[in-house]
C-alpha positions as CSV (number, residue, x, y, z in Angstrom):
1,M,-19.2,11.4,-26.1
2,A,-21.3,14.4,-25.6
3,D,-24.7,14.6,-27.2
4,R,-24.6,16.5,-30.5
5,L,-27.3,18.9,-31.4
6,D,-27.2,18.1,-35.2
7,R,-28.1,14.4,-34.6
8,P,-31.3,13.1,-33.1
9,K,-31.1,11.2,-29.9
10,A,-31.1,7.4,-30.3
11,A,-34.4,6.0,-29.4
12,G,-34.5,3.1,-27.1
13,F,-34.1,1.9,-23.6
14,R,-30.9,3.0,-21.8
15,R,-29.9,0.9,-18.9
16,P,-29.0,2.8,-15.8
17,R,-25.3,2.5,-15.1
18,L,-24.1,1.4,-11.7
19,D,-21.0,2.9,-10.3
20,P,-18.6,-0.1,-10.0
21,D,-16.8,1.6,-7.2
22,L,-20.0,2.1,-5.2
23,V,-21.0,-1.5,-5.7
24,G,-17.5,-2.6,-4.7
25,K,-17.4,-0.6,-1.6
26,G,-20.8,-2.0,-0.6
27,A,-19.6,-5.5,-1.3
28,E,-16.5,-4.9,0.9
29,A,-18.7,-3.5,3.7
30,F,-21.0,-6.5,3.5
31,A,-18.1,-9.0,3.4
32,R,-16.5,-7.2,6.4
33,F,-19.7,-7.3,8.4
34,M,-20.4,-11.0,7.6
35,G,-17.0,-11.9,9.0
36,T,-17.7,-10.5,12.5
37,G,-19.0,-11.9,15.6
38,Q,-21.7,-9.3,15.6
39,F,-23.2,-10.8,12.4
40,L,-23.1,-14.3,13.9
41,M,-24.9,-13.0,17.0
42,W,-27.6,-11.3,15.1
43,M,-28.1,-14.2,12.7
44,T,-28.3,-16.6,15.7
45,L,-30.9,-14.4,17.4
46,F,-32.9,-14.2,14.2
47,V,-32.9,-18.0,13.8
48,I,-33.9,-18.6,17.4
49,L,-36.7,-16.1,17.2
50,W,-37.9,-17.6,13.9
51,V,-37.9,-21.1,15.2
52,T,-39.4,-20.1,18.5
53,L,-42.3,-18.2,16.9
54,N,-43.0,-21.0,14.4
55,V,-42.8,-23.9,16.9
56,A,-44.6,-22.2,19.8
57,A,-47.1,-20.5,17.5
58,L,-47.3,-17.5,19.9
59,W,-50.1,-15.0,19.1
60,G,-51.3,-17.4,16.4
61,L,-48.1,-16.7,14.3
62,R,-47.0,-19.8,12.4
63,W,-46.1,-18.9,8.9
64,D,-43.3,-21.5,8.5
65,P,-44.1,-24.9,10.1
66,Y,-41.5,-27.4,11.3
67,P,-39.3,-28.2,8.3
68,F,-38.8,-24.4,8.1
69,I,-38.8,-24.3,4.3
70,L,-39.1,-20.6,4.2
71,L,-36.1,-20.2,6.6
72,N,-34.0,-22.5,4.3
73,L,-35.1,-20.5,1.3
74,F,-34.0,-17.3,3.1
75,F,-30.6,-18.9,3.9
76,S,-30.2,-20.0,0.2
77,V,-30.9,-16.5,-1.0
78,Q,-28.5,-15.0,1.5
79,A,-25.8,-17.5,0.4
80,S,-26.4,-16.8,-3.3
81,Y,-25.8,-13.1,-2.7
82,A,-23.1,-13.5,-0.1
83,A,-20.7,-15.6,-2.2
84,P,-20.4,-13.2,-5.2
85,L,-20.2,-10.2,-2.9
86,I,-17.4,-11.8,-1.0
87,L,-15.6,-12.7,-4.2
88,L,-16.0,-9.1,-5.5
89,A,-14.5,-7.8,-2.2
90,Q,-11.6,-10.2,-2.5
91,N,-11.0,-9.2,-6.1
92,R,-10.9,-5.6,-5.1
93,Q,-8.5,-6.4,-2.3
94,D,-6.3,-8.4,-4.8
95,D,-6.3,-5.3,-7.1
96,R,-5.2,-3.1,-4.2
97,D,-2.5,-5.5,-3.2
98,R,-1.2,-5.7,-6.8
99,V,-1.1,-1.9,-7.0
100,L,0.7,-1.7,-3.7
101,A,3.2,-4.4,-4.7
102,E,3.9,-2.5,-7.9
103,Q,4.5,0.7,-6.0
104,D,6.8,-1.1,-3.5
105,R,8.7,-2.5,-6.5
106,R,9.1,0.9,-8.0
107,R,10.1,2.4,-4.7
108,G,12.7,-0.3,-4.2
109,E,14.1,0.3,-7.6
110,R,14.4,4.0,-6.9
111,N,16.0,3.3,-3.5
112,L,18.5,0.9,-5.1
113,A,19.4,3.5,-7.8
114,D,19.8,6.2,-5.1
115,T,22.0,3.9,-3.0
116,E,24.1,3.0,-6.0
117,Y,24.5,6.7,-6.9
118,L,25.5,7.6,-3.4
119,A,28.0,4.7,-3.3
120,R,29.6,6.0,-6.5
121,E,29.7,9.6,-5.1
122,M,31.3,8.4,-1.9
123,A,33.9,6.4,-3.9
124,S,34.7,9.5,-6.0
125,L,35.0,11.6,-2.9
126,R,37.4,9.1,-1.4
127,M,39.5,9.1,-4.5
128,L,39.6,12.9,-4.5
129,L,40.4,13.0,-0.8
130,S,43.3,10.6,-1.3
131,E,44.9,13.3,-3.5
132,V,44.1,16.2,-1.1
133,A,46.8,17.2,1.4
134,T,45.6,16.5,4.9
135,R,46.3,18.7,7.9
136,D,48.8,16.2,9.3
137,Y,50.7,16.0,6.0
138,V,50.9,19.8,5.7
139,R,52.1,20.0,9.3
140,S,54.8,17.4,8.7
141,E,55.9,19.2,5.6
142,L,56.1,22.5,7.5
143,R,58.1,20.9,10.3
144,T,60.5,19.5,7.7
145,L,60.9,22.9,6.1
146,L,61.4,24.6,9.5
147,E,64.0,22.0,10.4
148,E,65.8,22.7,7.1
149,L,65.6,26.4,7.8
150,D,66.9,25.9,11.3
151,E,69.8,23.8,9.9
152,R,70.7,26.5,7.4
153,G,70.5,29.2,10.0
154,A,72.8,27.2,12.3
155,R,75.4,26.6,9.5
156,G,75.5,30.3,8.8
157,P,75.0,32.2,5.6
158,E,76.1,30.2,2.6
159,T,78.7,31.5,0.4
160,G,77.8,31.3,-3.1
161,G,74.9,31.7,-5.4
162,R,72.0,32.4,-3.3
């Protein structure tokens, strides 16, 4: 509803609205990336680098000693975000599949109706054609008439009425 000028604005905090489509697209991109070999390669390199730097303590860097608690925490946070994002991406895919299935069903119903209509039209045309004189039928009738005329001409002019 548009703001009205005759009423004061409601005081209070307004939460920013996230575009659900934008969040969904981001979730799909994230889920798509997490399912690739490239993600596994980068994650493996990250873990190797993390462990190497913390075990070897090169350049005096050793922020996460051996049990690697910080690395485990990082994986836990990643998993806690990955699972809902993957579920969101799957839900969006399910919604798309449902819409496509409905469109396919409607298209199938239209195709069936069109096919039934065409079958009825073909049947009515066949019935009409069965009543129409064909070329062969007309030729045979003309031959019969010519033969009758030839027979009459051969018998001579008839005496009588016509």
